[in-house]
C-alpha positions in Angstrom: 0.0 -0.1 0.1 1.7 3.3 -1.0 1.7 6.0 1.5 0.8 9.8 0.5 1.7 13.0 1.9 -0.9 15.7 2.1 -0.4 18.6 0.6 -1.7 21.0 3.2 -1.1 21.4 7.0 -3.7 22.6 8.5 -3.5 24.7 11.9 -5.2 22.3 13.4 -3.1 19.4 13.1 -0.1 21.9 13.0 -1.0 22.7 16.9 -1.4 19.0 17.2 2.2 18.5 15.7 3.7 21.8 17.5 1.7 21.2 20.9 0.3 24.4 20.5 -2.9 26.8 20.7 -5.4 26.4 17.9 -5.4 30.1 17.7 -1.2 30.6 17.9 -1.3 28.1 15.3 -3.2 30.2 13.0 -0.7 32.6 13.8 2.3 30.9 13.0 0.5 29.9 9.3 -0.7 33.5 8.6 3.0 34.5 9.1 4.2 30.9 7.2 1.4 32.1 4.3 3.1 35.8 4.6 6.6 34.6 3.6 5.0 32.3 0.7 3.2 35.5 -0.5 6.2 38.1 -0.4 8.2 35.4 -2.6 4.8 36.2 -4.7 3.0 32.4 -4.2 -0.4 31.7 -3.5 -2.0 30.8 -0.3 -4.7 29.3 1.5 -5.7 30.7 4.7 -5.0 28.4 7.9 -3.3 26.1 5.5 0.7 25.9 4.2 1.9 23.6 2.4 3.6 20.5 4.1 7.1 20.9 2.5 7.3 24.8 3.9 5.7 23.5 7.4 8.4 20.7 7.4 11.1 23.5 5.8 11.2 25.7 8.4 10.6 23.3 11.6 14.2 21.8 11.5 13.7 18.3 11.2 9.6 18.0 11.6 8.1 15.3 9.9 4.6 15.4 8.8 3.5 11.6 8.8 -0.6 12.0 8.4 
């Protein structure tokens, strides 16, 4: 069986992964999305690309 990685991490998932509140996870995702917008990417509110999330949190792997 092939396992596929999710394309986006939601705020709820980020909160669980990082051990923070959902409100704080939204704040983190908002900041990451601002960085992506500055680089010219389109973003989705409340979600961040899994690959970018993993890059920003060194050594973290999202296994969902």
